[in-house]
C-alpha positions in Angstrom: 0.0 0.0 0.0 1.5 3.3 -1.0 2.3 5.6 1.9 0.6 9.0 2.6 3.7 10.8 1.3 3.8 8.7 -1.9 0.1 9.6 -2.5 0.6 13.3 -1.9 3.7 13.3 -4.1 1.8 11.6 -6.9 -1.2 13.9 -6.7 1.1 17.0 -6.8 3.5 15.6 -9.5 0.6 14.9 -11.8 -0.5 18.4 -11.4 2.9 19.9 -11.9 3.3 18.1 -15.2 0.0 19.1 -16.6 -0.4 22.8 -17.6 -4.2 22.5 -17.5 -4.1 21.9 -13.7 -3.4 25.3 -12.1 -3.9 24.5 -8.4 -4.3 21.5 -6.1 -6.3 21.4 -2.8 -7.4 18.8 -0.3 -10.2 18.6 2.2 -12.1 15.9 4.1 -10.9 13.7 6.9 -7.2 14.1 6.1 -7.3 17.8 6.8 -9.7 17.5 9.8 -7.6 17.6 13.0 -10.4 15.9 14.9 -10.9 12.9 12.5 -9.5 9.6 13.5 -6.6 8.4 11.4 -6.7 4.9 9.8 -5.8 3.0 6.6 -9.3 3.6 5.1 -9.1 7.4 4.9 -9.8 8.8 1.5 -7.6 11.4 -0.2 -10.2 14.1 -1.0 -8.4 16.0 -3.8 -9.4 19.0 -5.9 -7.8 20.0 -9.2 -8.6 23.6 -10.3 -8.2 23.3 -14.0 -8.5 25.0 -17.4 -10.3 23.2 -20.3 -12.5 20.9 -18.2 -13.9 19.1 -21.3 -10.5 17.8 -22.3 -10.3 15.8 -19.1 -13.9 14.6 -19.3 -13.6 13.5 -22.9 -10.5 11.3 -22.0 -11.6 9.0 -19.2 -8.3 7.1 -19.3 -6.3 10.1 -18.1 -6.8 9.0 -14.5 -4.7 5.8 -15.1 -1.7 7.8 -14.0 -2.8 7.4 -10.4 -2.7 3.6 -10.5 -4.7 0.5 -11.3 -8.2 0.6 -9.9 -10.4 -2.0 -8.4 -13.4 0.1 -9.4 -14.1 3.7 -10.3 -17.2 5.8 -10.3 -17.9 9.1 -12.1 -21.2 10.3 -10.5 -21.7 13.2 -12.9 -21.6 10.7 -15.8 -24.3 8.4 -14.4 -28.0 8.4 -15.5 -29.4 6.6 -12.4 -28.3 9.3 -9.9 -28.7 13.0 -10.9 -25.4 14.9 -10.5 -25.2 17.4 -7.7 -21.9 19.2 -8.3 -23.1 21.7 -10.9 -20.3 22.2 -13.5 -17.8 20.2 -11.4 -16.8 16.6 -12.2 -15.7 13.9 -9.9 -13.7 10.7 -10.1 -14.0 8.2 -7.2 -11.2 5.8 -7.5 -10.4 2.7 -5.3 -7.0 1.4 -6.2 -5.6 -2.2 -6.0 -3.2 -1.2 -3.2 -6.2 -0.2 -1.0 -5.8 3.6 -1.4 -8.7 5.7 -2.5 -8.8 9.1 -4.1 -11.9 11.1 -4.5 -10.9 13.7 -7.1 -13.0 16.6 -8.2 -12.2 18.8 -11.2 -13.3 22.4 -10.8 -13.0 25.1 -13.4 -10.3 27.6 -12.4 -12.8 30.4 -12.8 -14.7 29.0 -9.8 -11.7 29.1 -7.5 -13.2 31.8 -5.3 -16.4 29.9 -4.8 -14.5 26.7 -4.0 -12.3 28.2 -1.3 -15.4 29.7 0.4 -17.2 26.4 0.3 -15.4 24.5 3.1 -13.3 25.3 6.1 -11.4 22.1 5.8 -9.4 23.1 2.7 -5.6 22.9 2.5 -3.8 24.1 -0.5 -1.2 21.7 -1.9 -0.1 23.6 -5.0 -0.9 27.0 -6.4 1.0 27.6 -9.7 -0.3 31.1 -10.3 -0.4 32.3 -6.7 -4.1 33.1 -7.2 -5.6 31.5 -4.1 -5.9 33.3 -0.8 -4.0 32.4 2.3 -6.4 30.1 4.2 -6.7 29.7 8.0 -5.9 26.3 9.5 -8.5 23.7 8.6 -11.4 23.3 11.0 -14.4 21.1 11.0 -16.7 23.7 12.5 -18.9 23.7 9.4 -19.9 20.2 10.3 -20.7 20.8 14.0 -24.2 19.9 15.1 -26.4 23.0 14.7 -29.0 23.8 17.3 -32.6 23.3 16.2 -35.2 25.9 16.1 -38.4 25.3 18.1 -40.1 24.6 14.8 -37.5 22.1 13.7 -37.7 20.3 17.0 -41.5 20.1 16.8 -41.4 18.9 13.2 -38.9 16.2 14.1 -41.1 14.9 16.9 -44.2 15.0 14.6 -42.5 13.1 11.8 -41.2 10.5 14.1 -44.5 9.7 15.8 -46.6 10.0 12.6 -44.4 7.6 10.6 -44.4 5.1 13.5 -48.0 4.4 12.7 -47.0 3.3 9.2 -44.5 0.8 10.7 -47.3 -0.7 12.9 -49.6 -0.9 10.0 -47.0 -2.7 7.9 -46.2 -5.2 10.6 -49.9 -6.0 11.2 -50.4 -6.5 7.5 -47.3 -8.8 7.4 -45.6 -6.4 5.0 -42.2 -6.6 6.6 -40.2 -4.8 4.0 -42.7 -1.9 4.0 -42.5 -1.7 7.8 -38.7 -1.9 8.0 -38.3 0.7 5.2 -40.4 3.2 7.2 -38.6 2.3 10.4 -35.1 2.8 8.9 -35.7 5.4 6.2 -38.0 7.8 8.0 -38.1 7.1 11.8 -34.4 6.5 12.2 -33.3 9.8 10.6 -35.5 11.6 13.1 -34.1 9.6 16.0 -30.5 10.3 14.8 -31.2 14.0 14.4 -32.6 14.1 18.0 -29.5 12.2 19.2 -27.3 14.7 17.5 -29.2 17.7 19.0 -28.9 16.0 22.4 -25.1 15.6 22.4 -24.8 19.0 20.7 -26.7 20.7 23.4 -24.5 19.0 26.0 -21.3 20.2 24.3 -22.3 23.8 23.4 -22.9 22.6 19.8 -19.1 22.4 19.2 -18.8 18.8 17.9 -19.0 16.9 14.7 -20.7 13.5 15.0 -19.7 12.5 11.5 -21.6 11.2 8.5 -24.4 8.8 9.6 -23.5 9.6 13.2 -20.3 7.6 12.9 -18.6 9.4 15.8 -21.7 9.4 18.0 -20.5 6.5 20.2 -17.7 8.5 21.8 -20.2 11.1 23.1 -22.6 8.7 24.9 -22.5 6.2 27.7 -22.1 2.5 27.0 -25.6 1.9 28.3 -27.0 4.6 26.0 -25.2 3.1 23.1 -26.7 -0.3 23.8 -30.1 1.3 23.8 -29.5 2.7 20.4 -28.3 -0.7 19.0 -31.4 -2.3 20.4 -33.5 -0.3 17.9 -32.1 -2.4 15.0 -34.3 -5.4 14.4 -33.5 -8.8 13.0 -35.6 -10.3 10.2 -38.7 -11.4 12.2 -42.0 -9.6 12.8 -41.8 -9.9 16.6 -38.3 -8.5 16.6 -39.4 -5.7 14.4 -42.1 -4.8 16.9 -39.6 -5.0 19.7 -37.2 -2.7 17.8 -40.1 -0.2 17.1 -41.0 0.0 20.8 -37.3 0.3 21.7 -37.0 3.2 19.2 -40.0 5.0 20.6 -38.7 4.7 24.2 -35.2 6.0 23.2 -36.7 8.9 21.1 -39.0 9.9 24.0 -36.0 9.9 26.5 -33.7 11.9 24.2 -36.4 14.3 23.0 -37.4 15.1 26.5 -33.8 15.9 27.4 -33.4 18.2 24.3 -36.7 19.9 25.2 -35.5 20.6 28.7 -32.0 21.8 27.6 -33.4 24.1 25.0 -36.6 25.0 26.8 -38.8 23.7 24.0 -42.2 22.0 24.3 -42.4 18.3 23.9 -45.6 16.9 22.3 -46.7 14.8 25.3 -50.2 14.2 23.9 -49.0 13.0 20.5 -46.6 10.6 22.3 -49.3 9.3 24.5 -51.9 8.9 21.7 -49.6 7.2 19.3 -48.0 4.9 21.9 -51.5 3.7 22.8 -52.2 3.2 19.1 -49.0 1.2 18.5 -49.6 -1.1 21.5 -53.2 -1.6 20.3 -52.2 -2.5 16.8 -49.6 -4.9 18.2 -52.3 -6.8 20.0 -54.8 -6.5 17.2 -55.9 -10.0 15.9 -54.8 -10.8 12.3 -58.4 -11.3 11.3 -59.7 -8.1 12.8 -62.3 -6.2 10.7 -62.1 -3.0 12.7 -59.1 -1.2 14.3 -61.3 0.2 17.1 -64.8 -0.9 18.1 
């Protein structure tokens, strides 16, 4: 596996030898002083270039970085709509285990780019056209405090969608139920968890994508409560996970409400909890939900 120095040298050397590449920058976990260091860290690289189309029209130009296991060019895909505007990315996993996520940006957009992210570090600036940047910081990724409206909406979405999960489980539509549990309820739970640890740390932490750093901010007991909200592939365990998720959401949301002096929707919680318990006990041949 090529070392960090070898990878940096390669990225910069390629740029030095190509007149179309006017500057090189890096961001992501390798510039984040608070990110854990390990062998799976990507190299998030930006080339600020002239003549973008000449790169895009020659997909083989990236072979200079090494032999790949697989590569993806999201802006060239039809299944997923591109979201980088006029920028173009190459996501490359190499056979030595290294990975480079490389973005091409027109040099004319350099000012927009350097204002985009506080984790940027300049590796090469041929024309001395980029500003001196402060030391990288992940403060743009810190948990943001919710407004009262955001808190209320999060609670409402969580409790509302929980009724879909119950309906799906009663109907024996496990995939429907699990999709709503994971795709709609869980994001609200995770958001509330982030607000909770954020409020306890003066909103000065980054919990990472998908909450990947969350474990280090909670107790071992709390972490086990969160893990208990993930079900196995049976209906009864899905019911168990649903009720575990509602208990944890209630616990955390009440803490956030107290910390931020927001109002928790006690009546919605009570009404929906009764409904979920009722549907759980509802016979499979029932012709009415309530008599």
